[in-house]
Structure formats: structure tokens, C-alpha cells
C-alpha positions as CSV (number, residue, x, y, z in Angstrom):
1,M,-6.0,13.7,5.6
2,I,-4.8,16.0,8.4
3,R,-1.6,16.8,6.5
4,F,-3.7,17.6,3.4
5,R,-6.1,19.8,5.2
6,T,-3.3,21.7,7.1
7,R,-1.2,22.0,3.9
8,N,1.6,19.9,5.4
9,H,2.2,18.1,2.1
10,R,4.4,18.4,-1.0
11,L,2.0,19.8,-3.6
12,P,3.3,22.7,-5.6
13,I,1.2,25.2,-3.8
14,E,3.0,24.4,-0.5
15,I,6.5,23.7,-1.9
16,G,6.3,27.1,-3.6
17,N,5.5,28.7,-0.3
18,W,8.5,27.2,1.4
19,E,10.7,28.4,-1.5
20,R,9.1,31.8,-1.8
21,I,7.9,31.2,-5.4
22,P,5.0,33.5,-6.5
23,I,1.6,31.8,-6.2
24,N,0.9,32.1,-9.9
25,E,4.1,30.0,-10.6
26,R,3.2,27.1,-8.3
27,L,2.0,24.9,-11.1
28,C,1.1,21.2,-11.4
29,L,3.8,19.6,-13.6
30,T,1.1,17.6,-15.4
31,C,-1.6,20.1,-16.1
32,N,0.2,23.4,-15.9
33,K,-2.5,24.8,-13.6
34,L,-2.2,26.1,-10.0
35,G,-1.1,23.0,-8.1
36,D,-3.3,23.2,-5.0
37,E,-5.6,20.8,-3.2
38,F,-8.6,21.6,-5.4
39,Q,-6.7,20.9,-8.6
40,Y,-5.2,17.6,-7.4
41,L,-8.5,16.3,-6.1
42,F,-10.8,17.4,-8.9
43,E,-8.9,18.4,-12.1
44,C,-5.4,16.8,-12.5
45,T,-5.6,14.4,-15.4
46,I,-3.0,12.1,-13.9
47,Y,-5.4,11.2,-11.1
48,D,-8.5,10.6,-13.2
49,I,-8.6,6.8,-12.4
50,E,-8.2,7.3,-8.6
51,R,-10.8,10.1,-8.6
52,K,-13.3,8.0,-10.4
53,Q,-12.6,5.0,-8.3
54,Y,-12.9,6.7,-4.9
55,L,-15.1,9.8,-5.2
56,K,-18.7,10.1,-6.3
57,R,-19.3,11.7,-9.7
58,Y,-21.1,14.5,-7.9
59,Y,-17.8,15.9,-6.6
60,Y,-15.7,15.8,-9.7
61,N,-18.3,16.7,-12.3
62,N,-18.4,20.5,-12.4
63,P,-16.2,20.8,-9.3
64,S,-16.4,23.8,-7.0
65,T,-15.0,25.1,-3.8
66,F,-18.4,24.4,-2.2
67,K,-18.1,20.7,-3.2
68,L,-14.5,20.6,-1.9
69,Q,-15.6,22.1,1.5
70,K,-18.6,19.7,1.6
71,L,-16.3,16.7,0.9
72,M,-13.6,17.7,3.4
73,S,-16.1,18.4,6.2
74,S,-18.2,15.2,5.6
75,E,-19.1,13.3,8.8
76,K,-19.8,10.1,7.0
77,D,-17.1,7.6,7.6
78,F,-17.3,5.9,4.2
79,I,-16.9,9.3,2.4
80,K,-13.9,10.2,4.7
81,C,-12.3,6.8,4.0
82,K,-12.7,7.2,0.2
83,L,-11.3,10.8,0.4
84,C,-8.3,9.5,2.3
85,K,-7.6,6.9,-0.3
86,T,-7.9,9.5,-3.0
87,I,-5.5,11.9,-1.2
88,L,-3.0,9.1,-0.5
89,S,-2.9,8.2,-4.1
90,N,-2.4,11.8,-5.1
91,I,0.5,12.7,-2.7
92,R,2.6,9.6,-2.9
């Protein structure tokens, strides 16, 4: 989760930064949307199963940056554990 929060991962948003690709071209290969943490956690269709398995419906129904911040800053261990499982399934 630390790598995800600090953008030390291989999502398109970060790979594009390393390769100096304009932000608007750092797209998810599946959805053709900006490939950032928000998109992978809440929107990418390839991770629908993992999202529904590990996250509460509250977070992925009508997602928002507020919900992302709330999820990432949760102090509840079971929420952090499920978030970690979701992240791991997304970045492998």
C-alpha cells in the first residue's frame, strides 16, 4: 500500500511520468481512461471482481476523490487489509 500511496508502482500515470509522456496520454490499456490510482481502484472494468470482493459498495458506487481519500486514510485494520488485497490484485 505504501508503494501505491507514494506512486512507486507501474500504473500508466507513473510510467508515463518516467518516460515524459503527457498526462492526457497516460491511459489505462483496458478502459482508455487516465490510468491513475483512482481509475484502477474504482473504475477499471478488468478489476470489477476484485473490487466487489474486497471493497464495500459505498466506495465503488458513485466513486469520488473524497471516497478515495477516506479509504486510503482509514484507521480500521480490516478496511486497510481489504484495500491492500485490492491494490495487490490491481498492480500484479
